[in-house]
ZASE-872053 format. One record per residue: x, y, z of N, C-alpha, C in turn. Coordinates in steps of 0.2 Angstrom, whole numbers, m for minus. Layout:
SITE   n.c1   n.c2   n.c3  ca.c1  ca.c2  ca.c3   c.c1   c.c2   c.c3
SITE      X      Y      Z      X      Y      Z      X      Y      Z
...
***
This chain:
SITE   n.c1   n.c2   n.c3  ca.c1  ca.c2  ca.c3   c.c1   c.c2   c.c3
SITE   m617   m202     33   m618   m206     40   m623   m204     44
SITE   m625   m209     48   m631   m206     52   m628   m204     60
SITE   m629   m198     61   m627   m195     68   m619   m197     69
SITE   m614   m197     64   m609   m200     63   m604   m200     69
SITE   m604   m194     73   m599   m194     79   m602   m199     86
SITE   m608   m197     86   m611   m200     91   m612   m208     89
SITE   m613   m209     83   m614   m217     82   m608   m220     83
SITE   m601   m217     82   m595   m220     82   m594   m221     90
SITE   m596   m216     94   m595   m217    101   m600   m223    104
SITE   m606   m223    102   m610   m229    103   m608   m236    102
SITE   m604   m236     96   m602   m242     93   m595   m244     98
SITE   m592   m239    101   m585   m239    104   m587   m241    112
SITE   m593   m239    114   m594   m239    121   m601   m242    122
SITE   m601   m250    123   m607   m253    123   m612   m250    129
SITE   m610   m247    134   m614   m244    139   m618   m238    137
SITE   m617   m235    131   m620   m230    128   m625   m232    122
SITE   m625   m238    120   m630   m240    115   m637   m240    117
SITE   m641   m236    112   m648   m235    113   m649   m229    118
SITE   m643   m226    120   m644   m220    125   m643   m213    122
SITE   m645   m208    124   m643   m202    122   m636   m200    123
SITE   m633   m198    117   m626   m196    117   m624   m190    113
SITE   m622   m185    116   m620   m178    114   m612   m177    113
SITE   m609   m176    107   m603   m175    106   m601   m167    103
SITE   m596   m164    107   m595   m158    106   m590   m154    112
SITE   m590   m148    111   m586   m144    115   m589   m144    122
SITE   m585   m145    128   m589   m146    134   m589   m140    138
SITE   m585   m135    137   m584   m129    141   m591   m125    141
SITE   m591   m120    145   m596   m116    145   m599   m113    138
SITE   m595   m112    134   m596   m110    126   m595   m114    122
SITE   m595   m120    123   m595   m126    119   m601   m128    115
SITE   m601   m129    109   m606   m131    105   m607   m138    103
SITE   m614   m141    102   m615   m147    100   m612   m149     93
SITE   m608   m155     92   m606   m157     85   m611   m161     83
SITE   m612   m167     87   m616   m172     83   m621   m174     90
SITE   m627   m175     89   m632   m179     94   m635   m186     92
SITE   m635   m190     95   m638   m196     93   m645   m195     92
SITE   m648   m199     89   m656   m199     88   m659   m199     95
SITE   m657   m204     99   m660   m203    106   m661   m196    109
SITE   m654   m192    108   m653   m185    111   m659   m181    107
SITE   m659   m183    101   m663   m178     96   m670   m177     98
SITE   m672   m183    100   m679   m183    103   m681   m178    108
SITE   m675   m176    112   m677   m171    117   m674   m163    114
SITE   m674   m163    108   m674   m156    104   m665   m154    104
SITE   m661   m159    105   m654   m158    105   m652   m158     98
SITE   m648   m154     95   m646   m154     88   m640   m151     86
SITE   m636   m151     81   m630   m149     80   m629   m141     80
SITE   m625   m139     82   m623   m131     81   m626   m128     88
SITE   m630   m131     92   m634   m129     98   m629   m128    104
SITE   m631   m122    108   m625   m121    113   m625   m128    118
SITE   m620   m130    121   m619   m136    124   m624   m134    131
SITE   m623   m128    133   m626   m127    140   m634   m128    138
SITE   m637   m126    132   m644   m127    130   m645   m134    131
SITE   m641   m139    126   m642   m146    127   m642   m149    132
SITE   m638   m146    138   m639   m150    144   m646   m148    148
SITE   m649   m143    147   m655   m142    149   m661   m145    147
SITE   m660   m147    141   m664   m151    137   m664   m159    139
SITE   m658   m161    139   m656   m168    139   m651   m169    144
SITE   m653   m167    152   m647   m169    157   m645   m175    157
SITE   m649   m180    156   m647   m187    157   m641   m190    151
SITE   m641   m186    146   m636   m188    141   m629   m189    143
SITE   m626   m193    139   m619   m194    139   m614   m188    136
SITE   m611   m183    138   m608   m179    134   m601   m179    135
SITE   m599   m180    129   m592   m182    127   m588   m178    122
SITE   m581   m177    124   m576   m173    119   m576   m178    113
SITE   m575   m174    107   m574   m178    100   m566   m181    101
SITE   m566   m187     97   m561   m192     96   m560   m192     88
SITE   m557   m186     86   m556   m185     77   m552   m191     75
SITE   m548   m193     79   m542   m200     75   m547   m205     74
SITE   m551   m207     79   m555   m213     78   m561   m211     71
SITE   m563   m206     72   m568   m203     67   m565   m203     59
SITE   m559   m200     59   m555   m201     53   m554   m208     51
SITE   m553   m212     55   m552   m220     53   m558   m223     50
SITE   m564   m222     52   m569   m224     50   m572   m221     44
SITE   m570   m214     44   m572   m211     38   m567   m213     32
SITE   m562   m215     33   m558   m217     28   m560   m224     25
SITE   m563   m228     30   m566   m235     27   m572   m234     22
SITE   m576   m228     24   m582   m228     20   m580   m223     14
SITE   m576   m219     14   m573   m216      8   m571   m221      3
SITE   m566   m225      6   m564   m231      1   m570   m234     m2
SITE   m575   m236      0   m581   m239     m2   m583   m235     m8
SITE   m585   m229     m7   m586   m224    m11   m582   m223    m17
SITE   m575   m223    m16   m571   m222    m21   m571   m229    m27
SITE   m573   m234    m24   m573   m240    m28   m579   m239    m34
SITE   m585   m235    m32   m591   m235    m36   m589   m230    m42
SITE   m585   m225    m41   m582   m219    m45   m577   m216    m45
SITE   m573   m214    m51   m567   m210    m50   m569   m203    m48
SITE   m575   m201    m48   m578   m194    m47   m580   m195    m39
SITE   m578   m194    m35   m580   m194    m27   m579   m187    m24
SITE   m582   m184    m21   m581   m178    m18   m583   m177    m11
SITE   m578   m179     m6   m579   m177      1   m580   m171      3
SITE   m586   m170      7   m588   m164     10   m586   m163     16
SITE   m585   m169     21   m584   m167     27   m581   m177     29
SITE   m580   m177     35   m579   m184     37   m584   m189     36
SITE   m590   m185     36   m596   m191     36   m600   m190     30
SITE   m599   m187     24   m603   m185     19   m598   m184     12
SITE   m601   m186      7   m599   m186      0   m603   m187     m6
SITE   m602   m183    m11   m605   m184    m18   m601   m190    m21
SITE   m605   m193    m25   m602   m198    m29   m607   m198    m36
SITE   m602   m198    m42   m605   m197    m49   m606   m204    m52
SITE   m611   m207    m50   m612   m214    m53   m611   m215    m60
SITE   m613   m211    m64   m612   m212    m71   m605   m213    m74
SITE   m601   m209    m69   m593   m208    m71   m591   m215    m69
SITE   m594   m218    m65   m592   m225    m63   m594   m231    m67
SITE   m597   m229    m72   m600   m234    m77   m607   m236    m75
SITE   m610   m233    m70   m618   m235    m68   m623   m232    m73
SITE   m627   m236    m76   m631   m233    m81   m637   m229    m78
SITE   m638   m223    m80   m643   m218    m77   m651   m221    m78
SITE   m651   m227    m74   m659   m229    m74   m660   m231    m66
SITE   m666   m230    m64   m668   m231    m58   m665   m237    m55
SITE   m667   m243    m58   m666   m249    m55   m659   m251    m55
SITE   m655   m248    m59   m648   m248    m59   m644   m244    m53
SITE   m646   m239    m52   m642   m235    m47   m646   m237    m40
SITE   m652   m239    m39   m655   m243    m34   m651   m247    m31
SITE   m650   m252    m36   m645   m258    m33   m639   m256    m31
SITE   m636   m251    m33   m628   m249    m32   m630   m246    m25
SITE   m635   m242    m23   m636   m238    m16   m637   m245    m12
SITE   m641   m248    m13   m643   m254     m8   m636   m257     m6
SITE   m632   m259    m11   m626   m264    m10   m622   m258     m6
SITE   m621   m252     m7   m617   m248     m4   m619   m247      4
SITE   m625   m248      6   m627   m247     12   m625   m253     16
SITE   m626   m259     12   m625   m265     16   m617   m266     17
SITE   m613   m264     12   m606   m263     14   m603   m259     18
SITE   m607   m253     20   m604   m248     25   m605   m252     32
SITE   m612   m255     32   m613   m257     38   m608   m263     40
SITE   m607   m268     34   m602   m273     35   m595   m272     38
SITE   m592   m265     35   m586   m263     35   m584   m259     43
SITE   m590   m255     44   m590   m251     50   m594   m252     54
SITE   m600   m257     55   m604   m258     60   m609   m251     60
SITE   m609   m247     56   m614   m241     57   m618   m240     52
SITE   m623   m236     51   m627   m235     45   m627   m227     42
SITE   m628   m229     35   m627   m223     31   m633   m221     28
SITE   m635   m216     26   m641   m214     22   m639   m212     15
SITE   m643   m213     10   m641   m212      3   m647   m208     m1
SITE   m645   m203     m4   m649   m199     m9   m647   m199    m15
SITE   m651   m201    m20   m650   m202    m28   m654   m198    m31
SITE   m650   m194    m36   m654   m189    m39   m650   m186    m45
SITE   m653   m182    m50   m649   m180    m56   m644   m174    m54
SITE   m644   m172    m48   m640   m166    m47   m638   m166    m40
SITE   m633   m162    m38   m630   m162    m31   m635   m159    m27
SITE   m638   m154    m28   m643   m151    m25   m649   m156    m22
SITE   m652   m160    m26   m657   m164    m25   m654   m170    m22
SITE   m648   m173    m23   m645   m179    m19   m644   m177    m13
SITE   m642   m171    m11   m641   m169     m4   m648   m170      0
SITE   m652   m165     m2   m660   m165      0   m663   m173      1
SITE   m660   m177     m3   m663   m184     m4   m660   m188      2
SITE   m653   m186      3   m650   m190      9   m652   m188     15
SITE   m654   m182     16   m657   m179     22   m663   m182     23
SITE   m667   m182     18   m675   m185     19   m674   m193     21
SITE   m669   m197     19   m668   m203     19   m665   m205     27
SITE   m664   m200     31   m661   m202     37   m666   m204     43
SITE   m666   m208     46   m658   m212     47   m660   m219     43
SITE   m654   m221     41   m653   m228     37   m658   m229     33
SITE   m658   m225     28   m663   m225     23   m661   m222     16
SITE   m665   m225     11   m662   m222      4   m669   m219      1
SITE   m668   m213     m3   m672   m209     m7   m670   m208    m14
SITE   m674   m209    m18   m672   m208    m26   m677   m203    m28
SITE   m673   m198    m31   m677   m193    m34   m676   m193    m42
SITE   m682   m196    m45   m681   m197    m52   m681   m191    m57
SITE   m678   m190    m62   m678   m185    m67   m684   m182    m68
SITE   m685   m175    m68   m692   m173    m70   m697   m172    m64
SITE   m695   m173    m58   m699   m172    m51   m695   m167    m47
SITE   m690   m165    m50   m687   m159    m45   m691   m154    m43
SITE   m694   m150    m46   m699   m144    m45   m704   m146    m40
SITE   m706   m151    m41   m712   m154    m37   m710   m156    m30
SITE   m704   m158    m30   m700   m160    m23   m699   m153    m19
SITE   m695   m149    m23   m693   m143    m20   m698   m138    m18
SITE   m705   m137    m21   m709   m133    m20   m711   m132    m14
SITE   m712   m135     m9   m715   m133     m3   m709   m133      2
SITE   m703   m133      1   m698   m134      5   m696   m125      6
SITE   m694   m124     13   m692   m117     15   m685   m115     11
SITE   m686   m108     10   m680   m105      7   m673   m107      9
SITE   m672   m108     15   m666   m110     18   m663   m116     16
SITE   m667   m120     12   m665   m127      9   m660   m126      3
SITE   m661   m120      1   m657   m120     m6   m649   m117     m3
SITE   m644   m120     m6   m637   m117     m4   m636   m110     m6
SITE   m634   m107     m1   m633    m99     m2   m637    m95      2
SITE   m643    m98      4   m648    m93      6   m647    m95     13
SITE   m644    m90     17   m643    m90     24   m648    m86     28
SITE   m646    m84     33   m652    m81     38   m653    m73     35
SITE   m648    m70     32   m650    m63     29   m654    m63     22
SITE   m652    m68     18   m656    m68     12   m662    m70     14
SITE   m664    m74     19   m671    m78     21   m674    m72     22
SITE   m671    m68     27   m674    m61     29   m678    m56     24
SITE   m672    m56     19   m674    m52     13   m680    m55      8
SITE   m680    m61      8   m684    m64      3   m692    m65      8
SITE   m691    m65     14   m698    m64     19   m701    m57     18
SITE   m697    m53     19   m700    m46     18   m703    m45     11
SITE   m700    m49      5   m704    m49      0   m710    m53     m2
SITE   m711    m57      4   m717    m61      3   m715    m68      0
SITE   m708    m71      2   m707    m77     m1   m704    m81      4
SITE   m707    m86      5   m706    m91     11   m703    m97      8
SITE   m705   m100      2   m704   m107      0   m701   m106     m7
SITE   m697   m113     m7   m694   m113    m15   m698   m112    m20
SITE   m704   m115    m19   m709   m114    m25   m710   m107    m26
SITE   m710   m103    m22   m712    m95    m23   m706    m92    m26
SITE   m700    m95    m24   m694    m92    m27   m694    m94    m35
SITE   m696   m100    m37   m697   m102    m44   m701    m98    m47
SITE   m707    m95    m44   m712    m93    m47   m711    m84    m47
SITE   m706    m83    m44   m704    m75    m46   m700    m74    m51
SITE   m701    m68    m54   m697    m66    m59   m690    m65    m57
SITE   m686    m68    m62   m678    m68    m61   m676    m60    m60
SITE   m679    m55    m63   m676    m50    m63   m678    m47    m56
SITE   m683    m50    m53   m685    m48    m45   m679    m50    m41
SITE   m677    m56    m41   m673    m59    m37   m666    m57    m39
SITE   m665    m54    m45   m658    m50    m45   m658    m44    m42
SITE   m665    m41    m41   m664    m35    m37   m663    m36    m30
SITE   m667    m41    m28   m666    m43    m20   m660    m46    m18
SITE   m657    m51    m22   m651    m54    m19   m645    m53    m22
SITE   m644    m48    m28   m639    m46    m32   m639    m51    m37
SITE   m635    m49    m43   m635    m52    m48   m632    m59    m49
SITE   m627    m60    m46   m625    m67    m46   m628    m72    m42
SITE   m629    m70    m37   m632    m74    m31   m640    m74    m33
SITE   m643    m70    m36   m650    m71    m37   m652    m75    m44
SITE   m646    m76    m47   m648    m79    m54   m646    m87    m52
SITE   m641    m87    m47   m640    m95    m45   m646    m98    m41
SITE   m649    m94    m37   m654    m96    m33   m661    m97    m37
SITE   m662    m93    m41   m668    m94    m46   m666   m100    m49
SITE   m661   m101    m53   m660   m108    m55   m661   m114    m50
SITE   m659   m115    m45   m660   m120    m41   m666   m121    m37
SITE   m670   m115    m37   m676   m116    m35   m681   m119    m41
SITE   m679   m119    m48   m682   m124    m53   m679   m130    m54
SITE   m675   m132    m49   m672   m139    m51   m666   m139    m54
SITE   m662   m133    m57   m657   m134    m60   m651   m133    m57
SITE   m646   m138    m57   m640   m137    m53   m635   m141    m57
SITE   m630   m137    m60   m625   m140    m66   m619   m142    m62
SITE   m619   m140    m56   m613   m141    m52   m609   m148    m53
SITE   m603   m149    m55   m601   m156    m56   m598   m159    m50
SITE   m597   m165    m50   m594   m169    m44   m587   m167    m45
SITE   m583   m164    m39   m576   m163    m41   m571   m167    m37
SITE   m568   m171    m40   m564   m177    m36   m558   m174    m32
SITE   m556   m169    m33   m550   m166    m28   m552   m158    m27
SITE   m553   m158    m20   m554   m152    m18   m548   m149    m13
SITE   m544   m145    m18   m539   m144    m13   m540   m138     m9
SITE   m536   m139     m2   m538   m134      2   m535   m128      1
SITE   m538   m123      2   m536   m116      2   m532   m112      8
SITE   m534   m116     12   m530   m113     19   m530   m118     23
SITE   m526   m116     30   m525   m121     36   m526   m117     41
SITE   m530   m119     47   m532   m114     51   m534   m117     58
SITE   m531   m114     63   m534   m116     70   m537   m110     73
SITE   m542   m112     78   m544   m107     83   m546   m109     89
SITE   m547   m106     94   m550   m107    101   m554   m102    103
SITE   m560   m105    106   m565   m101    110   m563   m101    118
SITE   m563    m96    121   m561    m95    128   m567    m96    133
SITE   m567   m100    137   m572   m100    143   m574    m94    146
SITE   m567    m89    147   m567    m83    150   m564    m78    145
SITE   m567    m73    144   m564    m69    140   m557    m66    143
SITE   m552    m66    137   m545    m64    139   m545    m56    139
SITE   m543    m53    145   m542    m46    144   m533    m45    145
SITE   m530    m50    148   m523    m49    150   m519    m50    142
SITE   m516    m44    140   m513    m44    135   m507    m49    133
SITE   m503    m51    139   m498    m56    139   m501    m62    138
SITE   m507    m64    141   m510    m70    140   m514    m71    133
SITE   m515    m65    130   m518    m66    123   m512    m67    118
SITE   m507    m64    120   m500    m65    115   m498    m73    117
SITE   m499    m76    122   m497    m82    124   m502    m87    120
SITE   m507    m85    120   m512    m90    116   m511    m90    109
SITE   m510    m83    107   m509    m83     99   m503    m87     96
SITE   m496    m86    101   m491    m90     99   m492    m97     99
SITE   m497   m100    104   m499   m108    104   m502   m109     98
SITE   m507   m105     96   m511   m106     90   m506   m106     84
SITE   m502   m102     83   m498   m102     77   m494   m108     77
SITE   m491   m111     83   m487   m117     82   m491   m122     80
SITE   m497   m123     82   m502   m128     81   m503   m128     72
SITE   m504   m122     71   m506   m121     64   m499   m123     60
SITE   m494   m121     61   m488   m123     58   m487   m131     58
SITE   m488   m134     64   m487   m141     64   m493   m144     58
SITE   m498   m142     59   m503   m144     54   m500   m144     46
SITE   m498   m138     45   m495   m136     38   m489   m142     36
SITE   m485   m143     41   m480   m149     41   m484   m155     39
SITE   m489   m157     43   m491   m164     42   m495   m165     37
SITE   m497   m159     33   m499   m160     27   m495   m158     21
SITE   m488   m158     23   m483   m156     17   m484   m150     13
SITE   m488   m146     17   m488   m138     13   m486   m132     17
SITE   m485   m128     13   m483   m121     15   m488   m116     12
SITE   m486   m109     15   m491   m104     13   m488    m98     14
SITE   m490    m93     10   m487    m86     10   m490    m81     15
SITE   m496    m82     16   m501    m76     20   m503    m80     26
SITE   m500    m75     32   m502    m77     39   m509    m72     41
SITE   m515    m76     43   m520    m72     46   m522    m73     53
SITE   m524    m69     57   m526    m68     63   m533    m68     63
SITE   m538    m71     68   m544    m69     69   m545    m67     76
SITE   m549    m62     77   m550    m60     84   m557    m58     85
SITE   m561    m63     90   m568    m61     91   m569    m58     99
SITE   m571    m52     99   m572    m48    105   m577    m52    109
SITE   m578    m48    115   m583    m51    120   m590    m50    117
SITE   m591    m44    112   m598    m44    109   m599    m46    103
SITE   m594    m51    102   m595    m56     96   m594    m53     90
SITE   m592    m46     90   m588    m43     84   m581    m47     81
SITE   m580    m47     75   m574    m51     73   m571    m47     68
SITE   m564    m47     69   m560    m44     64   m554    m49     61
SITE   m551    m47     56   m546    m52     54   m541    m47     51
SITE   m534    m50     51   m529    m45     49   m524    m51     45
SITE   m521    m49     40   m516    m53     36   m510    m49     34
SITE   m505    m53     33   m499    m52     31   m496    m57     27
SITE   m493    m55     21   m491    m59     16   m483    m60     15
SITE   m480    m64     16   m473    m65     17   m470    m65     10
SITE   m464    m65      9   m459    m65      3   m460    m72      0
SITE   m460    m77      3   m461    m83      0   m465    m88      5
SITE   m467    m94      2   m471    m99      6   m466   m101     11
SITE   m470   m102     18   m466   m105     24   m471   m109     28
SITE   m468   m114     30   m470   m118     36   m466   m117     43
SITE   m463   m112     43   m458   m111     50   m462   m108     55
SITE   m463   m112     61   m467   m109     67   m465   m103     69
SITE   m458   m102     68   m456    m93     70   m459    m89     66
SITE   m459    m90     60   m461    m84     54   m469    m84     56
SITE   m472    m90     56   m480    m89     57   m480    m86     65
SITE   m478    m87     70   m478    m84     77   m477    m76     76
SITE   m471    m74     72   m469    m68     71   m474    m64     68
SITE   m476    m66     63   m481    m63     58   m488    m61     63
SITE   m490    m67     65   m495    m66     70   m496    m61     74
SITE   m490    m61     78   m489    m56     83   m488    m48     80
SITE   m485    m48     74   m486    m41     71   m493    m39     70
SITE   m497    m44     68   m504    m43     66   m508    m40     73
SITE   m506    m44     77   m509    m43     84   m508    m35     88
SITE   m502    m33     86   m501    m26     88   m505    m21     86
SITE   m508    m21     81   m514    m17     78   m521    m18     81
SITE   m521    m22     86   m529    m25     88   m530    m23     95
SITE   m535    m19     97   m537    m17    103   m540    m24    107
SITE   m536    m26    112   m541    m32    116   m542    m31    123
SITE   m542    m24    124   m543    m22    131   m550    m25    134
SITE   m555    m24    129   m562    m26    132   m563    m34    132
SITE   m559    m37    130   m560    m44    131   m560    m48    124
SITE   m556    m54    124   m556    m58    119   m560    m65    119
SITE   m565    m67    116   m568    m72    116   m566    m78    112
SITE   m563    m76    106   m560    m82    101   m554    m79     99
SITE   m548    m83     98   m543    m81     94   m542    m86     88
SITE   m539    m85     83   m538    m89     78   m531    m87     73
SITE   m528    m93     71   m522    m91     67   m522    m96     61
SITE   m521    m93     54   m522    m97     49   m516    m95     44
SITE   m515    m99     39   m510    m98     33   m513   m100     26
SITE   m514    m94     22   m517    m96     16   m512    m95     10
SITE   m513    m95      4   m509    m97     m1   m505   m101     m2
SITE   m508   m107     m1   m503   m113     m1   m499   m114     m6
SITE   m495   m119     m5   m490   m122    m10   m487   m128     m8
SITE   m484   m132    m12   m482   m138    m11   m475   m139     m9
SITE   m471   m132     m8   m464   m132     m7   m463   m126     m2
SITE   m457   m126      1   m456   m121      6   m448   m117      4
SITE   m451   m110      4   m445   m106      3   m441   m105      9
SITE   m435   m108     11   m432   m107     17   m430    m99     19
SITE   m433    m98     24   m432    m91     27   m425    m91     30
SITE   m419    m88     28   m413    m88     29   m412    m84     36
SITE   m416    m79     36   m416    m75     42   m417    m79     49
SITE   m423    m82     48   m425    m86     54   m420    m91     55
SITE   m417    m94     50   m412   m101     52   m406    m97     54
SITE   m403    m91     52   m398    m88     55   m399    m86     63
SITE   m404    m84     65   m407    m83     71   m406    m89     75
SITE   m409    m94     72   m409   m100     77   m402   m103     78
SITE   m397   m102     72   m391   m105     74   m388   m100     78
SITE   m389    m94     79   m385    m89     83   m388    m90     90
SITE   m395    m93     91   m397    m94     97   m394   m100    102
SITE   m392   m105     96   m389   m111     98   m383   m110    100
SITE   m378   m106     97   m371   m104     98   m372   m101    105
SITE   m377    m97    107   m376    m94    113   m378    m96    119
SITE   m378   m104    118   m380   m109    124   m387   m110    125
SITE   m392   m109    121   m399   m110    123   m400   m118    122
SITE   m396   m121    117   m398   m129    117   m394   m132    122
SITE   m388   m131    124   m386   m132    131   m389   m132    137
SITE   m393   m125    137   m397   m125    144   m402   m129    144
SITE   m405   m131    138   m411   m135    138   m410   m142    139
SITE   m404   m144    138   m401   m151    140   m401   m152    146
SITE   m398   m146    149   m396   m145    156   m403   m147    160
SITE   m408   m143    157   m414   m143    161   m418   m150    160
SITE   m415   m154    156   m419   m160    154   m426   m159    150
SITE   m425   m154    146   m431   m152    141   m429   m154    134
SITE   m435   m156    132   m435   m157    124   m438   m150    120
SITE   m438   m150    114   m442   m144    110   m449   m144    112
SITE   m452   m151    112   m459   m152    114   m460   m150    121
SITE   m456   m152    125   m458   m151    132   m459   m143    133
SITE   m455   m139    130   m456   m132    130   m461   m129    128
SITE   m465   m132    123   m472   m128    120   m477   m133    122
SITE   m482   m129    124   m489   m132    126   m492   m133    120
SITE   m495   m139    120   m499   m141    115   m507   m143    117
SITE   m509   m139    122   m514   m141    126   m520   m137    122
SITE   m526   m140    121   m532   m136    118   m534   m130    123
SITE   m536   m125    120   m539   m120    125   m546   m123    125
SITE   m549   m120    131   m555   m124    133   m561   m122    128
SITE   m566   m127    127   m571   m125    124   m569   m124    115
SITE   m564   m127    113   m561   m126    105   m568   m126    102
SITE   m569   m120     98   m575   m121     94   m574   m124     87
SITE   m568   m121     83   m567   m123     77   m560   m123     74
SITE   m558   m127     70   m552   m127     67   m551   m131     62
SITE   m547   m130     56   m545   m134     51   m546   m131     44
SITE   m546   m136     40   m546   m134     33   m552   m133     30
SITE   m556   m128     30   m562   m127     29   m568   m132     33
SITE   m565   m134     38   m569   m138     43   m570   m136     50
SITE   m576   m137     53   m577   m134     59   m573   m138     65
SITE   m570   m144     64   m568   m147     68   m560   m150     66
SITE   m556   m151     72   m549   m153     70   m549   m160     72
SITE   m543   m163     70   m541   m170     71   m537   m171     78
SITE   m537   m164     81   m532   m164     87   m537   m165     94
SITE   m535   m170     98   m539   m173    103   m537   m168    109
SITE   m541   m165    112   m540   m160    118   m536   m166    124
SITE   m539   m171    124   m537   m176    130   m530   m179    129
SITE   m528   m178    123   m521   m181    122   m516   m177    126
SITE   m517   m170    126   m513   m166    129   m515   m162    136
SITE   m519   m166    139   m522   m163    144   m519   m163    151
SITE   m513   m166    151   m508   m166    157   m504   m160    156
SITE   m504   m155    150   m500   m149    150   m505   m143    151
SITE   m503   m139    155   m507   m133    156   m505   m127    151
SITE   m509   m123    149   m507   m117    144   m500   m116    145
SITE   m498   m114    151   m492   m111    152   m486   m115    150
SITE   m486   m122    148   m482   m126    146   m479   m129    153
SITE   m481   m127    158   m478   m132    165   m483   m138    165
SITE   m480   m144    169   m484   m149    170   m488   m148    176
SITE   m494   m149    175   m498   m148    181   m503   m155    182
SITE   m508   m155    186   m513   m161    188   m517   m163    182
SITE   m516   m169    181   m519   m171    174   m527   m170    174
SITE   m529   m168    169   m536   m167    167   m539   m172    163
SITE   m543   m175    165   m547   m180    161   m554   m179    159
SITE   m554   m179    152   m560   m177    150   m566   m182    148
SITE   m573   m181    148   m578   m186    146   m577   m190    140
SITE   m576   m196    139   m576   m199    133   m568   m202    130
SITE   m564   m198    135   m556   m200    133   m555   m207    135
SITE   m551   m210    130   m548   m216    131   m542   m216    136
SITE   m543   m223    141   m537   m224    146   m536   m230    146
SITE   m530   m231    150   m528   m238    151   m526   m238    159
SITE   m529   m243    162   m526   m244    169   m522   m251    170
SITE   m517   m251    173   m513   m256    174   m516   m262    176
SITE   m520   m261    181   m524   m268    184   m530   m269    180
SITE   m534   m264    177   m541   m265    176   m541   m265    167
SITE   m536   m263    165   m535   m263    157   m539   m257    154
SITE   m542   m257    148   m544   m252    144   m551   m250    145
SITE   m552   m243    146   m558   m240    147   m559   m233    145
SITE   m564   m230    147   m565   m222    145   m568   m219    151
SITE   m565   m212    150   m568   m207    157   m575   m206    156
SITE   m579   m207    162   m585   m205    161   m586   m198    164
SITE   m582   m196    170   m582   m189    172   m576   m188    177
SITE   m574   m182    179   m570   m181    183   m571   m175    187
SITE   m569   m174    193   m570   m167    199   m567   m169    205
SITE   m565   m163    207   m563   m163    215   m557   m168    216
SITE   m553   m169    211   m547   m174    212   m548   m181    210
SITE   m554   m182    207   m556   m189    206   m559   m189    199
SITE   m557   m196    196   m559   m197    190   m564   m204    189
SITE   m568   m204    186   m573   m210    186   m572   m214    180
SITE   m570   m220    179   m568   m224    172   m574   m230    171
SITE   m576   m230    166   m579   m237    164   m575   m241    160
SITE   m574   m248    163   m570   m252    159   m573   m257    155
SITE   m573   m255    147   m576   m259    143   m573   m258    136
SITE   m573   m263    132   m571   m263    124   m577   m263    119
SITE   m575   m261    113   m582   m260    109   m586   m268    107
SITE   m581   m273    109   m585   m280    108   m586   m284    115
SITE   m586   m280    121   m588   m282    127   m595   m281    130
SITE   m597   m284    134   m603   m281    138   m601   m274    141
SITE   m607   m271    143   m606   m264    147   m601   m266    153
SITE   m596   m262    153   m592   m263    159   m594   m259    165
SITE   m589   m261    170   m590   m259    177   m587   m252    178
SITE   m589   m248    182   m586   m240    184   m582   m241    191
SITE   m576   m238    191   m572   m237    196   m570   m231    196
SITE   m568   m228    201   m566   m221    202   m558   m222    206
SITE   m554   m216    203   m548   m216    205   m546   m209    207
SITE   m539   m208    209   m537   m201    210   m535   m199    203
SITE   m536   m192    202   m534   m190    196   m527   m190    194
SITE   m522   m191    199   m515   m192    198   m513   m199    199
SITE   m518   m204    199   m516   m211    199   m511   m213    194
SITE   m505   m216    196   m499   m216    191   m501   m223    187
SITE   m506   m226    189   m507   m232    186   m513   m231    180
SITE   m515   m226    180   m520   m222    175   m516   m218    169
SITE   m517   m220    163   m514   m216    158   m518   m215    152
SITE   m517   m210    148   m521   m209    142   m519   m214    137
SITE   m525   m217    132   m523   m222    128   m526   m220    121
SITE   m524   m224    116   m527   m223    110   m533   m228    109
SITE   m538   m225    105   m545   m228    105   m544   m236    101
SITE   m548   m241    105   m547   m248    102   m552   m248     96
SITE   m549   m252     91   m553   m253     85   m561   m254     87
SITE   m565   m252     83   m572   m254     83   m574   m261     81
SITE   m579   m263     85   m579   m271     83   m586   m270     77
SITE   m584   m275     72   m589   m275     67   m593   m281     68
SITE   m600   m280     68   m605   m286     69   m604   m291     63
SITE   m604   m298     66   m604   m303     61   m611   m303     57
SITE   m608   m303     50   m614   m303     45   m620   m309     46
SITE   m618   m314     50   m622   m319     50   m625   m318     57
***
């Protein structure tokens, strides 16, 4: 899909169509997730620090991600892909491999071209958005072709032309060649894929190691035998937050870790999974990162077990110099849970001691007592994915301490006003929030400003995207 998150936002917000849009973390340490093509003309791209993006394109609309809506659109596209073949391998919300031959499409250029052209038409009919397609004999070449096809295009790489296409490309084009490998190859005088292919394999093995060097040499020659895998089972579930200001207070660090552990456990339960190994990740002020893990006696999805394990792991970590990022994950996943009898007994004992009665007396529920607010500038979380489906805006009326506070409205957040109807937040500050009232199928709407604590203004679910009439 082309500039997927930004394209969805433009489809949902008529006033942003044809204008630069940037989606990502809006805190001082946030990064760009997706930039619209209008913003890319100013040099804004994914993974760029948000502060740098604002300097390059100050007039763009900067919005928080709305993963619930992105997932809905993604599911529609993935259904279309699944109709083409039983071998469909999603890579992310907006990208997937499809083995057309396994779906019965003959390996002839005219046949696959017809399938691809119909797919692009169907995607636009169902979502109103554009997607780019790369067709090739291998996953490596199909990925490269799809990038060359952007935006809204189709590129076919016929069998036998792989080496010719790859030769002039930089070495970073190949999967597994990161900055360190690129520098190693540069020192050896190798800067293009063609130069890798022309290098003796034994020399590459010496430079990059046996397994890595052999794989890179094969791909440089256009050889990629990786199959399309229909089921990619998640190996772990994790969540992490980056903080606008380094955390130095040990109590605050522990509280944030507890909050992350609870979120991780909720994700486990939502996925119907459990896991044996709890992992914490701590990134310091100087970007040094360490991980610690502890394996339980059986798989669990119990938030208390995850919290306690994470706390034990934190005890051995020095955080006095400042913590930039915290993460909690669970690996060794299973589809069943071994009940933790000790945790269950402790809960029953606490209930008998009057904890439940006290909560009821205070008018609290279990959810009220636990903060679900996102940490500022959340960088990454998920099952091997850089972003999670949890929207910071949904919990923005809850402060990290768990106490109710002034509502925090985030740019791009969906809202509803009792008098003016549905809209989205353009910005907020000094106790005021600005809202543009429009729907995906309406003309660009009017802008109005309210007090941040206006009782008539509430958070809302995203309205469905308007799909253009094919006529």
